[in-house]
C-alpha positions, 0 to 999 in steps of 0.5 A: 499500499501507499502510505496514504493507504496505510494511514487510511486502513489503520484508522478504519481500527485504531483509535488511540483513545481507547487505549485511555482504559489501561489506565483503568485496570491495575498494575498486574493487569497491565502486566498481563496486557504486555506479556499478552502482547509478547506472546501475540507477537511471538506466535506463528499464525502460519505455523502447523496445527498438530493437535487440539492444543495448537487449535485452541491456542491459535484461537486464542490469538485470533481472538486478540487479534480480532479485539484489537481491530475491534478497538478493544485493547483489553485483551486479558483484563481487567481480573474477573476475580475481586482483589482479595482482602486480607485486613492485617494478615499480611503474610497470607497475603505474601503468600497467596499473591505472588507474582513469580508464578514461575518460582512456583514450578522451579520450588516446590515440595518433594513428594512421595512419587518424587521420592519413589522415583529417585529410589527406583532409579538408584536401584538401577544404577546400583546405588541403592540395594535392599537388605535382607529379605526382598520385602521386608529388606530395609533399603540401603545405600550400596556403601557408607562412601555412597550414602554421604554423596548429595544427590546432584553428585548423582544427577550430573546437574544441567539446567533442567536438573533440580538442586535437592536441600532439607530445610528446616523451616521449623528451627530456622527464621526466615531471615536465617532462611533468607540469609543463608540462601543468599550466601549459599547460592553463589557457592552452590552455583560455582560448585555445580558450574551453573551460572546465574541466568541473565536478568534485567539490564535496566531498573524497573519501577514506578517510572517504567510503568509511567513511560509504559503508559506515556509512551503509549507502548501498548498502542504503538505494539498493537499498530506494529503487530497490525503492520506485521501481519499485513505486511505493511510498513508504519513509518516513525512519522505516521506512528507519531501521528496515529499515537499523538492525533491532536497537537499537545504539549506531549506529543512526540515525534517520529524520531523520538518514537524511533529512538526511545519508544521502538526500544522500549517497546522491543524490550517489552516483547521479551522474557526479561522485561516479563521477569523484571516485571514479575520482581517489580510486583513480588518486591511491592506486592502492595502495588499489585491491585493498585489501578494504574492511574493512582501508580502514576500519580504515586511516580509524580510524588516521587519525582517532586520529591527528588 
C-alpha cells in the first residue's frame, strides 16, 4: 500500500483514545496486557496445527487480534476476580499473591512420587540396594561412602535438573533462611558450574510503568503487530501522527519514537521484561491491585521529592 492507504487502513480500527482504558486497570493487569502482546508477537500464525491444544492456542491469538481490530485493547483484563482482602494478615497475602508464578514450578515440595522415582533410579544404577528379605528388607546405600553422596552428585546437574535441599523451617527464622540462601547460592553455582540466568540490564520501577503509559507502548505494539500481520510498513512519522493525533505539549515525533519508544516496545516483547515486571511486583506486592492511574500519581509525587 501507499503511505496514504496505510494510514486510511489503520484508522478504520485504531483510535488511541480506546487505550485510555489502560489507566483504569491494575498494575498486575497491565503486566498481563504487556505479556499478551509478547505472546501475540511471537506466535507463528502460519505454523502447522498438530492437535487440539495447538488449535486452541491459535484461536486465542486470533481472538486477541479480533479484539484489537474491534477497538477493544484490553485482551486479558481487567481481572474478573475481585482483589482479595486479608486485613492485617499480611503474611497470608504475601503467600497467596506471588507474582513470581514461575518460581512455583522450580521451588516446590518433593512428593512421595518423587521419592519413589528416585529410589527406583538409584536401584537401577546400583547406588541403593535392599538388605535382607525382598519385601521386608531395608533399602540402604551400597556403601558408606556412597551414602554421603548428594543427589546432585549423582544426577550430573544440567539446567533442567533441580538442586535438592533439606530445609527445617521449624528451627530457622525466615531471615536465617534468606541469609543462608544468599550466602550459599554463589557457592552452589560455583560447585555445580551453573551460572545465574541473565536478568534485567535495566531498572524497573514506577518510572517504567509511567513510560509504558506516557509513551503509549501498548498501542504502539498493536500498530506494529498490525503492520507485521499485513506485511505493511508504518513509518515513525506516521506512528507519531497515529499515537498523538491532536497537537499537544506531550506530542512525540518520529525521531523520539524511533530512538526511545520503539526500543522500549521491543524490550516489552522479551522474557526479560516480563521477569523484571514480576520481580518488581513481588518486591512491591502492595502495588499488585493498585490502579495504573494511581501509580502514575505516585510516581509524580516521587519525582517532586527529588
